C-alpha positions in Angstrom: -2.1 -12.7 20.7 0.1 -10.0 19.1 3.4 -9.1 20.3 4.4 -6.3 23.2 6.6 -4.8 20.3 3.5 -4.2 18.0 1.3 -3.1 20.9 4.0 -0.6 21.8 4.3 1.1 17.7 0.7 1.4 17.7 0.5 3.0 21.3 3.1 5.5 20.6 1.7 6.7 17.4 -0.6 10.0 17.5 -3.0 9.9 14.9 -3.7 12.6 12.7 -5.7 11.3 9.6 -5.7 12.9 6.4 -8.6 11.6 4.4 -8.0 12.3 0.7 -10.9 11.2 -1.8 -10.2 10.9 -5.3 -13.0 11.7 -8.0 -11.4 11.8 -11.1 -13.1 10.2 -13.7 -10.3 8.3 -14.9 -9.4 6.8 -11.6 -12.0 7.4 -9.2 -10.6 5.2 -6.4 -10.9 6.5 -2.7 -7.5 6.5 -1.3 -6.7 3.0 0.0 -3.6 4.1 2.4 -4.2 6.7 5.3 -1.2 9.2 6.1 -0.3 8.7 9.8 1.8 11.5 11.5 2.7 13.1 14.6 0.3 15.9 15.7 2.8 17.8 17.5 4.5 21.1 15.9 8.2 20.6 15.3 10.7 23.7 14.3 11.6 23.0 10.6 8.5 20.5 9.8 6.9 21.6 6.7 3.3 20.5 5.9 1.7 21.6 2.4 -1.2 20.4 0.3 -2.6 21.0 -2.9 -4.3 19.7 -6.1 -3.1 17.9 -9.1 -3.9 15.0 -11.5 -7.8 15.2 -10.6 -6.8 14.5 -6.9 -4.9 16.0 -4.1 -1.1 15.7 -2.9 0.5 16.2 0.6 3.9 17.1 1.3 5.6 16.6 4.9 9.1 17.3 5.4 11.9 18.1 7.7 14.0 21.4 6.7 16.3 23.6 9.1 15.6 26.6 6.8 11.5 26.0 7.0 11.2 26.8 3.3 7.7 26.8 1.8 8.1 25.0 -1.3 4.5 25.0 -2.6 4.9 27.3 -5.2 7.9 25.2 -7.1 6.0 22.1 -6.2 2.8 23.0 -8.2 4.7 24.7 -10.8 6.8 21.3 -11.1 3.4 19.4 -11.2 2.0 21.6 -13.8 4.7 20.7 -16.4 4.5 17.2 -15.4 1.3 17.2 -16.1 1.6 19.1 -19.5 3.2 16.1 -20.4 1.4 12.9 -19.1 -2.2 14.3 -19.0 -4.8 12.9 -21.2 -7.4 15.6 -20.2 -5.1 18.4 -21.4 -5.8 18.5 -25.3 -2.4 19.8 -26.0 0.0 17.8 -23.5 2.4 16.0 -24.9 0.7 12.4 -24.2 -2.4 13.8 -25.8 -1.0 14.9 -29.2 0.6 11.6 -29.4 -2.7 10.0 -29.1 -4.1 12.3 -31.7 -1.3 11.7 -34.1 1.2 8.8 -35.1 4.4 10.0 -34.0 5.8 12.5 -31.1 9.4 14.1 -30.5 10.2 14.5 -26.8 9.9 17.8 -25.6 9.5 17.1 -21.9 11.7 15.0 -19.6 8.9 12.7 -18.3 7.3 10.8 -21.4 10.2 8.6 -22.3 11.0 7.5 -18.5 7.7 6.3 -18.0 7.8 4.4 -21.2 10.9 2.5 -20.2 9.3 1.7 -16.7 6.2 0.9 -18.4 8.4 -1.6 -20.6 10.0 -3.1 -17.7 6.6 -4.0 -15.9 4.9 -4.9 -18.8 7.8 -7.5 -19.7 8.0 -8.9 -16.0 4.1 -9.3 -15.5 3.8 -11.0 -19.1 1.5 -8.1 -20.1 -0.5 -7.4 -17.0 0.4 -3.9 -16.8 -0.3 -2.2 -20.2 -0.7 1.5 -20.6 -2.5 0.9 -24.0 -5.7 -0.5 -22.4 -7.2 3.3 -22.0 -9.5 2.6 -25.0 -11.0 -0.6 -22.9 -11.2 1.5 -19.9 -13.2 4.3 -21.5 -15.6 1.6 -23.2 -16.3 -0.4 -19.7 -17.4 3.2 -18.6 -14.6 4.1 -16.2 -13.2 7.1 -18.5 -15.0 10.7 -18.7 -18.2 9.4 -20.0 -18.9 8.0 -17.1 -20.1 4.5 -15.3 -22.0 2.9 -18.3 -20.9 0.4 -20.9 -21.5 1.9 -24.5 -23.7 -0.4 -26.3 -22.8 -2.1 -29.7 -19.0 -2.6 -29.0 -16.8 -4.9 -30.5 -14.2 -5.7 -27.7 -12.1 -8.1 -30.2 -11.9 -5.2 -32.7 -10.7 -2.7 -29.9 -8.1 -5.3 -28.9 -6.5 -4.9 -32.3 -5.1 -1.5 -31.2 -4.2 -2.7 -27.5 -0.7 -4.0 -26.5 2.5 -2.2 -25.5 4.4 -3.9 -28.4 2.4 -1.9 -30.7 4.6 1.1 -30.0 7.9 1.9 -30.7 10.6 4.5 -29.3 14.1 5.6 -29.3 15.6 8.3 -26.9 14.2 11.0 -29.1 10.8 10.1 -30.6 7.5 7.9 -30.0 5.7 6.0 -32.9 2.7 4.2 -33.3 3.0 0.3 -35.2 -0.5 0.5 -35.9 -3.1 3.0 -36.1 -5.5 3.7 -32.9 -3.1 3.0 -30.5 -4.0 5.1 -27.6 -1.4 5.5 -24.4 -3.1 6.4 -20.9 -0.4 6.4 -18.0 -3.2 7.0 -15.1 -2.2 3.7 -13.5 1.6 5.0 -12.9 1.1 8.6 -13.2 0.7 9.4 -9.6 3.3 7.2 -8.5 5.7 8.8 -11.3 4.4 12.3 -9.9 5.6 11.3 -6.3 8.8 10.4 -7.5 9.4 13.8 -9.3 8.4 15.6 -6.4 10.7 13.7 -4.0 13.7 14.3 -6.4 13.0 17.9 -6.3 12.9 17.8 -2.5 16.4 16.1 -2.4 17.5 18.6 -4.9 16.8 21.3 -2.3 18.9 19.2 0.2 16.0 17.8 1.9 16.6 14.1 3.5 13.4 13.5 5.3 10.3 13.7 3.9 7.0 12.1 2.9 5.5 12.7 -0.4 1.9 11.7 -1.3 -0.2 12.1 -4.4 -3.6 10.4 -4.6 -2.5 7.8 -2.1 0.6 6.6 -3.9 3.7 7.7 -1.4 7.2 8.2 -1.4 9.2 8.2 2.1 12.7 9.0 2.8 14.6 9.5 6.5 12.5 9.8 9.4 9.9 12.2 10.8 10.6 14.8 13.5 10.7 12.3 16.0 13.3 10.0 14.2 10.8 7.5 13.5 10.4 5.9 10.2 7.2 7.4 8.2 4.1 5.3 8.8 1.2 4.8 6.8 -2.1 2.9 7.3 -3.7 0.6 4.6 -7.4 0.7 5.0 -9.5 -2.5 5.3 -11.2 -3.6 1.8 -14.6 -2.7 2.7 -17.0 -0.4 0.4 -17.9 1.7 3.7 -14.5 1.7 5.3 -13.5 5.3 6.3 -10.0 6.4 6.8 -9.5 5.4 10.5 -10.5 1.7 9.4 -7.1 0.3 9.0 -6.1 -3.2 8.5 -2.4 -2.6 9.0 0.3 0.1 9.4 3.5 -0.1 7.4 6.8 1.8 8.3 8.3 3.0 4.9 12.0 2.9 4.9 13.4 5.0 1.9 10.7 3.2 -0.4 8.0 4.3 -2.7 4.7 2.6 -2.0 1.1 1.9 -4.0 -1.9 0.6 -3.6 -4.4 -0.7 -6.0 -8.0 -2.2 -5.3 -11.4 -3.1 -6.7 -13.7 -2.9 -3.9 -14.9 0.8 -4.1 -14.3 1.6 -8.0 -17.0 -0.5 -9.7 -20.5 -0.2 -11.0 -23.5 -2.7 -11.2 -25.2 -3.7 -14.5 -27.7 -6.2 -15.1 -26.6 -7.5 -11.2 -23.3 -7.6 -12.2 -20.6 -6.0 -10.5 -18.3 -4.4 -13.0 -14.6 -3.8 -11.9 -12.6 -0.9 -13.1 -9.6 -3.1 -13.6 -9.5 -4.4 -17.4 -7.4 -7.2 -18.5 -5.3 -6.2 -21.5 -5.4 -9.8 -22.8 -9.0 -10.4 -22.8 -10.7 -6.9 -23.0 -13.0 -7.7 -20.0 -13.0 -6.6 -16.4 -11.4 -9.1 -13.9 -13.2 -11.5 -11.5 -11.1 -12.8 -8.8 -10.7 -12.9 -5.2 -7.8 -10.3 -5.0 -9.3 -7.1 -3.2 -6.2 -4.9 -2.8 -2.5 -5.0 -3.6 0.0 -2.6 -1.8 3.5 -2.7 -3.4 6.5 -1.3 -2.0 9.6 -0.6 -4.5 12.7 1.6 -4.8 10.6 4.2 -6.7 6.9 4.7 -6.5 6.4 4.8 -10.1 7.6 0.8 -10.5 5.3 0.2 -7.0 2.0 2.1 -8.8 2.5 -0.1 -12.2 3.2 -3.6 -10.2 0.1 -2.7 -7.9 -2.1 -2.5 -11.1 -0.5 -5.4 -12.5 -1.4 -7.7 -9.5 -5.2 -6.6 -9.7 -5.0 -7.8 -12.8 -3.3 -11.1 -12.2 -5.2 -12.2 -9.1 -4.1 -13.6 -5.6 -1.9 -16.8 -6.6 -0.3 -14.8 -9.6 0.6 -11.8 -7.5 2.1 -14.0 -4.8 4.0 -15.9 -7.6 5.4 -12.3 -8.9 6.6 -11.6 -5.2 8.4 -14.7 -4.9 10.0 -14.0 -8.5 11.3 -10.6 -8.0 13.6 -9.2 -5.5 12.9 -5.5 -6.2 9.2 -5.5 -4.9 7.4 -6.1 -1.4 4.1 -6.6 -1.3 0.8 -6.7 1.0 -2.2 -8.3 -0.4 -5.9 -8.6 0.9 -8.1 -11.4 -0.6 -11.3 -12.7 -0.1 -11.5 -15.7 1.6 -14.6 -17.2 0.3 -16.5 -17.2 3.6 -17.5 -13.5 3.8 -14.2 -12.6 5.2 -10.7 -11.6 4.2 -7.0 -12.9 4.5 -3.6 -11.1 4.0 -0.5 -11.8 2.7 2.9 -10.3 3.0 6.4 -10.7 1.7 9.0 -12.0 4.4 11.1 -9.2 4.2 8.2 -6.7 4.8 6.6 -8.2 8.1 9.1 -6.6 10.3 7.7 -3.3 9.2 4.0 -4.2 9.7 1.7 -3.5 12.5 -1.8 -4.2 13.3 -4.3 -2.0 15.1 -6.0 -3.4 18.1 -9.2 -5.1 17.5 -12.2 -3.5 19.6 
């Protein structure tokens, strides 16, 4: 039986569910977390939404001046995309992918390289933004869900590996030809951090930022409570009200990655969108969903992706090894159901909807 404290948390929340479905070819996951907000109006509470990175964004913040900052946020995200998008032909990242070197023009490429290197090293290469060509080959790029025939995976692996690029404070370089960078597994988290930093620069201390399901929360909502986010059940048919847990975010970034919705079937075999950079093939294990909390959403996003490559046991081991992250994992129990794992430090911030 669940504790009365948990029941009180659930019954005190008036759910207003915002459903975000993500349909970009590069990352077509349905949003695997659900924003939970109070429905009552409040002076100084601003809610805005828009589109970016092939998905949507939603911002809620408390501002005594009641400023609508959407125009500024849209402009900021437009510059962000001009740096890191693989869909904009003349973006900073696209120009690098089409050449051998590039000098940094905008402020976003160097920080994401540095963060990627950290997670790459701490996950033994499970997170690797050079895996893009393999993602495309397996049909999760703009070409759609079909494996291209007559492709030599081993040959493609020759240009995959974060150690095959080099950079300093001014320039990014390829060590071998054909390296292709794609930050789609970290960009939404990074973008959420960028918007959060912008809000803080405007003197806003209480906010919830969400881009494509990746979130940054700071302070409290208009009721003085921590911002709350629901984690969806790992079911292909699940909708936004099918929650397995609710997480109260205390000045943290949060990102979720999963395989149970983004896949296709070929010759009776389910092909997952998560590709192992070491083997070049889709992963095949029992981890269904990885939610990671960290001090910044960019790191949370990268670690969530890495854990979906690593699988349940290695993800739990990584959680034990690192103090800078907290995790909530959902995995197949092998008997048609699923189990969960949560970091000890995260458990006080978890609550669970009542079963019918």
